[in-house]
Biotite code that builds the C-alpha atoms (Angstrom):
import biotite.structure as struc

atoms = struc.array([
    struc.Atom([93.205, 50.029, -17.263], chain_id="A", res_id=1, res_name="MET", atom_name="CA", element="C"),
    struc.Atom([92.932, 52.383, -14.299], chain_id="A", res_id=2, res_name="GLY", atom_name="CA", element="C"),
    struc.Atom([89.124, 52.684, -14.425], chain_id="A", res_id=3, res_name="ALA", atom_name="CA", element="C"),
    struc.Atom([87.130, 51.884, -11.319], chain_id="A", res_id=4, res_name="GLN", atom_name="CA", element="C"),
    struc.Atom([84.969, 48.757, -11.320], chain_id="A", res_id=5, res_name="MET", atom_name="CA", element="C"),
    struc.Atom([81.230, 49.467, -10.939], chain_id="A", res_id=6, res_name="PRO", atom_name="CA", element="C"),
    struc.Atom([79.847, 48.501, -7.528], chain_id="A", res_id=7, res_name="ALA", atom_name="CA", element="C"),
    struc.Atom([77.277, 46.112, -9.055], chain_id="A", res_id=8, res_name="GLU", atom_name="CA", element="C"),
    struc.Atom([79.991, 44.133, -10.822], chain_id="A", res_id=9, res_name="LEU", atom_name="CA", element="C"),
    struc.Atom([82.218, 44.110, -7.754], chain_id="A", res_id=10, res_name="ARG", atom_name="CA", element="C"),
    struc.Atom([79.348, 42.697, -5.671], chain_id="A", res_id=11, res_name="ALA", atom_name="CA", element="C"),
    struc.Atom([78.852, 39.794, -8.064], chain_id="A", res_id=12, res_name="THR", atom_name="CA", element="C"),
    struc.Atom([82.566, 39.003, -8.155], chain_id="A", res_id=13, res_name="LEU", atom_name="CA", element="C"),
    struc.Atom([82.876, 38.954, -4.373], chain_id="A", res_id=14, res_name="ASN", atom_name="CA", element="C"),
    struc.Atom([80.005, 36.513, -3.944], chain_id="A", res_id=15, res_name="ARG", atom_name="CA", element="C"),
    struc.Atom([81.416, 33.241, -2.700], chain_id="A", res_id=16, res_name="SER", atom_name="CA", element="C"),
    struc.Atom([79.044, 30.962, -4.640], chain_id="A", res_id=17, res_name="HIS", atom_name="CA", element="C"),
    struc.Atom([75.813, 30.961, -6.642], chain_id="A", res_id=18, res_name="PRO", atom_name="CA", element="C"),
    struc.Atom([72.538, 30.984, -4.674], chain_id="A", res_id=19, res_name="PRO", atom_name="CA", element="C"),
    struc.Atom([71.620, 27.600, -6.203], chain_id="A", res_id=20, res_name="GLU", atom_name="CA", element="C"),
    struc.Atom([74.206, 26.006, -3.931], chain_id="A", res_id=21, res_name="TRP", atom_name="CA", element="C"),
    struc.Atom([71.720, 26.411, -1.059], chain_id="A", res_id=22, res_name="ALA", atom_name="CA", element="C"),
    struc.Atom([70.179, 23.067, -2.083], chain_id="A", res_id=23, res_name="ILE", atom_name="CA", element="C"),
    struc.Atom([71.676, 19.757, -3.138], chain_id="A", res_id=24, res_name="GLY", atom_name="CA", element="C"),
    struc.Atom([71.812, 18.703, -6.785], chain_id="A", res_id=25, res_name="CYS", atom_name="CA", element="C"),
    struc.Atom([68.926, 16.396, -7.748], chain_id="A", res_id=26, res_name="PRO", atom_name="CA", element="C"),
    struc.Atom([70.873, 14.544, -10.457], chain_id="A", res_id=27, res_name="LEU", atom_name="CA", element="C"),
    struc.Atom([71.730, 10.989, -9.372], chain_id="A", res_id=28, res_name="PRO", atom_name="CA", element="C"),
    struc.Atom([75.215, 11.032, -10.910], chain_id="A", res_id=29, res_name="TYR", atom_name="CA", element="C"),
    struc.Atom([76.129, 14.378, -9.331], chain_id="A", res_id=30, res_name="CYS", atom_name="CA", element="C"),
    struc.Atom([74.625, 14.351, -5.819], chain_id="A", res_id=31, res_name="GLN", atom_name="CA", element="C"),
    struc.Atom([76.405, 17.589, -4.877], chain_id="A", res_id=32, res_name="ALA", atom_name="CA", element="C"),
    struc.Atom([75.637, 18.528, -1.306], chain_id="A", res_id=33, res_name="LYS", atom_name="CA", element="C"),
    struc.Atom([74.420, 22.031, -0.370], chain_id="A", res_id=34, res_name="PRO", atom_name="CA", element="C"),
    struc.Atom([77.264, 24.522, -0.519], chain_id="A", res_id=35, res_name="GLY", atom_name="CA", element="C"),
    struc.Atom([79.342, 22.507, -3.017], chain_id="A", res_id=36, res_name="THR", atom_name="CA", element="C"),
    struc.Atom([79.622, 22.789, -6.817], chain_id="A", res_id=37, res_name="PRO", atom_name="CA", element="C"),
    struc.Atom([78.128, 20.314, -9.249], chain_id="A", res_id=38, res_name="CYS", atom_name="CA", element="C"),
    struc.Atom([80.398, 17.800, -10.968], chain_id="A", res_id=39, res_name="ARG", atom_name="CA", element="C"),
    struc.Atom([80.202, 16.018, -14.295], chain_id="A", res_id=40, res_name="SER", atom_name="CA", element="C"),
    struc.Atom([79.980, 12.207, -14.382], chain_id="A", res_id=41, res_name="PRO", atom_name="CA", element="C"),
    struc.Atom([83.769, 12.164, -14.835], chain_id="A", res_id=42, res_name="ARG", atom_name="CA", element="C"),
    struc.Atom([84.291, 14.306, -11.734], chain_id="A", res_id=43, res_name="GLY", atom_name="CA", element="C"),
    struc.Atom([85.092, 17.574, -13.475], chain_id="A", res_id=44, res_name="ARG", atom_name="CA", element="C"),
    struc.Atom([83.580, 20.822, -12.263], chain_id="A", res_id=45, res_name="ALA", atom_name="CA", element="C"),
    struc.Atom([80.592, 22.061, -14.253], chain_id="A", res_id=46, res_name="VAL", atom_name="CA", element="C"),
    struc.Atom([81.494, 25.372, -15.990], chain_id="A", res_id=47, res_name="PRO", atom_name="CA", element="C"),
    struc.Atom([78.739, 27.415, -14.308], chain_id="A", res_id=48, res_name="LEU", atom_name="CA", element="C"),
    struc.Atom([78.996, 25.564, -11.004], chain_id="A", res_id=49, res_name="GLY", atom_name="CA", element="C"),
    struc.Atom([75.449, 24.204, -11.199], chain_id="A", res_id=50, res_name="VAL", atom_name="CA", element="C"),
    struc.Atom([73.505, 21.855, -13.446], chain_id="A", res_id=51, res_name="HIS", atom_name="CA", element="C"),
    struc.Atom([70.382, 23.369, -15.045], chain_id="A", res_id=52, res_name="PRO", atom_name="CA", element="C"),
    struc.Atom([68.190, 20.952, -13.077], chain_id="A", res_id=53, res_name="SER", atom_name="CA", element="C"),
    struc.Atom([69.666, 22.231, -9.811], chain_id="A", res_id=54, res_name="ARG", atom_name="CA", element="C"),
    struc.Atom([68.918, 25.807, -10.865], chain_id="A", res_id=55, res_name="ALA", atom_name="CA", element="C"),
    struc.Atom([65.347, 24.758, -11.727], chain_id="A", res_id=56, res_name="ASP", atom_name="CA", element="C"),
    struc.Atom([64.923, 23.011, -8.367], chain_id="A", res_id=57, res_name="ALA", atom_name="CA", element="C"),
    struc.Atom([66.181, 26.120, -6.576], chain_id="A", res_id=58, res_name="TYR", atom_name="CA", element="C"),
    struc.Atom([63.752, 28.322, -8.517], chain_id="A", res_id=59, res_name="ALA", atom_name="CA", element="C"),
    struc.Atom([60.951, 25.952, -7.554], chain_id="A", res_id=60, res_name="THR", atom_name="CA", element="C"),
    struc.Atom([61.801, 26.302, -3.863], chain_id="A", res_id=61, res_name="THR", atom_name="CA", element="C"),
    struc.Atom([61.677, 30.095, -4.208], chain_id="A", res_id=62, res_name="LEU", atom_name="CA", element="C"),
    struc.Atom([58.265, 29.954, -5.893], chain_id="A", res_id=63, res_name="ALA", atom_name="CA", element="C"),
    struc.Atom([56.798, 27.704, -3.201], chain_id="A", res_id=64, res_name="ALA", atom_name="CA", element="C"),
])
């Protein structure tokens, strides 16, 4: 248990949020604002923090 954590893993753990949070969620029932996590229709946090459609919309903005 005393092994050092690789720098690449440490960098991903210290990141405050996924890059997809730079845009708002396009789903009408979520409507998460930029910088906030996505929510399910019942108000629970989505396990990965983003809906797949938000990740797709973010990828589209990078490609443009």
